[in-house]
N, C-alpha and C positions, 0 to 999 in steps of 0.2 A: 509596767507596760499596760497602757489603757486599751482594752479590746472592746469597749462599749460602742455600739452603733447608735444612730440618731434615735431610733425607736426605744432602745434600751435606756438611753440617757433620759428621754421623756418619762419613762416609767419610774426611773430612780428619783427624778425630780418630784414626781407626783407622790412618791412614798416619803419624801423628805430625807432620803438617805444619800443623795448625790453629793459628792465632794469634788468641786471643780479643780482643786489643786492637789492632784494625786502624784506621788513620787513614782518615777520609773522603778520597776522592780528587776529589770534585766541589765542594769548598768549602774555603777556608782564610781566615784573617784576615791579609791582606797589604795594607798601606797604600800601594800604588802610586798615584801621582797620575795623573789624567787627562792624556793627552798634550796636549790643547788648552789646558791650564793653563800650560804652559811658555812663556816669553816671549822667549828669546834670539834666536829666528829670526823674530819676529813683526813687527818694524819695519824692520830694516836688512837689505839683501841679503847673501847668502853669496857671497864672491868666492874661488873656487879659485885658488891660486897654485902655480907650479912650484917655487919656491925658498922656504926657510924665512925668508930675509931678503933684501929687495931694495928698490927704489925705484919711485916713480911720479911722473908729471908733475903739477904744479899750475899751470894757466894763470891769468894775472892777470885777476881779475874787473874790476879798475879799468880796465885797458886795453881789455878787450872791451866794457865798458859806455860808454866815452867816445865822443863824436861826433868821429871822426877824418877825416871827409870835408871837404876844403878846395877852394876855388875854384881851378881850373886857370889858371895865368898864360898869357897869349898867347905862343905859340911855346916854351912851357916845360912843366914838369911839377912836381907836388907831390912832397914828400919821401916815400919809402916809409914805410908805417905798420908798426909792429912791435907784436907782443903778447909781452910778457915772460913767462917761466915760471921756476918754481923746481921743486925736487924735494922730496918727503917720503919717508919710509921706513916700512916695516912690518917686524915681526919676530915670529915665532911660536915657541913653545917646546913640546916634546913633553911631555905629561902622561900619567900612567898610574894605573890602579887594578887591583888583583889580588884575587881571591877564591879560596880553596882548597876542595877536596873530599877528604875522608878516605875513600879507597876501601874500607878495612876496615869502618868504621862503616856504610858504605852497603850492605854486602853483604846484611844482613837485609831491608832495604827492597826491594832488587833481586829477591830470591828470592820475595817475596810477589807479584811481577808486578802492582804497583799504581802505575804511573808517576804520572799526575795531578800533584797539587800536590807530591808527594814527589820528583819528578824533579829531582835536584840541578843538572844542567846547565841545564835550561830556566829554573829559578827564579833561578839565579845570573847567567845571561846577562841576564835581565830586570832584576835588581837592579843589574848593572853599567850598563845603559842608563839606569836611573833616576838613578844617581849622576852619570853624565856630564851628564844634563840639568840636574840641580840645580847642578852646578859651572858650567855655561855660564850659567845664570841669575844665579848669584852674581857672575860676572865682568861680565855685562851690567849689573847694578845698580851695580857699582862704576865702570864705565867711562862709563855714559850716564845713569843715573837717580839722581843725588844732587846736592846743593848743591855749587857750585864748579866743575862741569864745563863748563857753558855760560855764555858771557859775558852773554847776555840771560836774566836770571833774575828771576822775580817771587815775591812772598811773599803768602800769604793772611793777612788780618787780620779781626778781628771788627767793626771800625767805622773810619770816617774814613780810607780809604786815601789815601796820598800817592804820591810817585814810586816806581814799581816795586812798588807794593803793590796788592792787589785784595781785594775782599770775598771771603770763602770761598764755595765753590760752593753750599753749602747755605743761604746767607743769602737771605732773601726779597727783598732788594733787589739781589741779583746778577743781572745780565742776560747770560747766557752767549752768546747769538747776537751781541749788540753787542760784548761783550768779545773774543770770538774773531775777529770780523770786523776789529777794530782790530789784533789781533796778526797776522792774515793780511796785512793791508795793510802793516804794519811789516816783515814778512819779505820780502814781494814787492818793496818799495822798495829794501831793502838787499841782499838775497840773490838777487834776480831770479827767485825761484821762490815760488809760493804754497804754504804747507804743505798736505800731503795726508794726514798720519797723526797720530793722537793716541793716546798711551799713558796709561792711567789706573791709578793705584793703586786698590785695592778701595774704600776709603772715599771717594776723590774721585769714583769712578764712582757709588757709591750716592748721594752728595750731588747729583750732576747729575741722576740719575734722579728725585729728589724736588724738583728745582728748579721753582718755580711757573711761571716763564716758559716752560720747555719743556713742562710738563704742559698749560698753556693752549693751546699750539700743536697738540697732538695729541688733546685731549679729545673732539673731535667726529668723530674718524676711526675709532672703534671701533663694535662692535655687541655685542649680548648674547652671541652665539656667540664673537666675537673682540674682547674689550674692548681699548681703547687702552692700550698699554703702552710704556714707554720702555726701549729696549735699545741695544746697541752700534750696530746698523744705523740705528736712528732718530736717535740722537745724531749719527752721521756725516752723515746726510741734512740734519738741521736746521742743523748747523754748516758744511755745504758741504765735507766731507772725504771722501776715498776710503775711509778705514779708521779705525776706533776699536778699540783693543785694551785689554782689562782684564788687569792683571798679577796673576794669581791664585796663582801658584806659592808653596809654603811649604816651610820646612825647619826642622831642629832646629839652633839656633845653639850649643847646649852642646857641650863637648868630650866625648869618649868616657868613659863612666863617671859623668859628672855628671848632675844632674837635668835632664830635658829642658826646652828653652826654644823652643817652637814659635813661628815668626814668618813673616810674609810676606817673601819675598826682596826684593821691591821695596817701598819705603816706601809704605804704603797711602794716605797723605795727600798724595801728590805727583802730578804729571802732566808729560808731555813732548809738546810740539807740534813737529812737524818736517816737513821735506821729505826723502823718501828714495825712491830708485828701487826698483822691484820686482826688477830684475835688474841686474847690473853693466853699465856703459856707458862708452864712451870720450868721449862728447860730452855728458855729463849729470852735474851735481854730485849729491852725496848727503850728508846730514848725517853718516852713519856707514856703515861696512862691517864685515863679519865676515870677515876673511881666514882661509882654511882651507888647510892643507897636507896632502896625502896622503903622510905620511912613509914608507909602505911601497911607494908607487908603483903602487898598484892602483886609484886613483881614489876610495878611501874614506877620508874624514878622521876617521871615528869607528869604526875597526875593533874588533871584539870577537873575540878569539882563544882557542883552547884548547890546552893543552900538558900533557904528563906531567911529574910531579915527578922528582926524582933517584931512581935505583935504591935500593930499600930503604925509601923513604918511603911507598910505596903511596898516592900522592896525585896529584891532578890540579889544574890551575889554570885559571881563566878570567881573561883579561886584557882590559882596555879601554884603548885609546890615543886621544889626541886632540891636535891641534895647531891651535889657533885663536887669533886675536887680534882682539878687539873694539876698534875704533878710531874716534874722532871724526875725520872727514875734512873737515868744513866747518862751522865754528862758527856762521856766519851763518844756517844753515838749521835751527837748533834753539832753542827757547825752553822753559826749565824753570820749573815752578811748584811751589814748596815750601809745605807746610802749608796747602793750599787746602781741606782737609776737617777 
């Protein structure tokens, strides 16, 4: 933002320091995505781990759910009851991204004393963070939000649904409350937990928003000042869930140098119903976890660091590190819906 008046400009010209083509410092075109659009941390809890690879216990759901109480024989006792357990493993790998700063090319901007949008360190740190968020969402979509991940999978169809098929969410005959109540009962019976979270692709969410059954349930709840609207919170309340999340993050799927191919990271036509704890617990199952390792030992699993380049290069570098593993930990506590919009 140029704040020089006419007299000040004449003075700068006389000094030989006036630059007629100065960039605005209070505005730029940078397509950073809103932080609340990212989905990787929205459903499953983050679990900090001390080691990059280790194991955890999996106690038998079948043994815990069985009625093991027996009649005591006179002058005797019943056999001890056992709960079997197995172990599973996690493993995280360190991933990295680096951006450079040419100190010589930056000299002119530094001498103009106009940090703002031209501050290379600030902009590159934010860009590194953006890239790490995109990468986590891409991993999330691959590990949790696609066909073939969950054993209990449904598919949306336009008419005549049969086994493991359902009418699409936007179909006028689709009854979301009834349908999700049936899925909740199904998960409760098998997995011993009623689902508490629903992740929706953008198109699946929009289809539910326009569903006549849901609109009918809220149409008398509004006023002129506050008209009745369907949103994530309303859907959660109507379906009896704690949380509904819409997966809005986008990215460019094309390789560097190719024509851009913008796309939603999570399939917009799909949905995932699950039970997941909000925080890690030793006596509670969860459909998935995000294992995180602080590879530098400072408690930060997504550190962003700055360091100088080699002598003579007159360069600086901004580095981002991450070590996470998105893992399905309980198949019974997830139901995936593909093509429902």
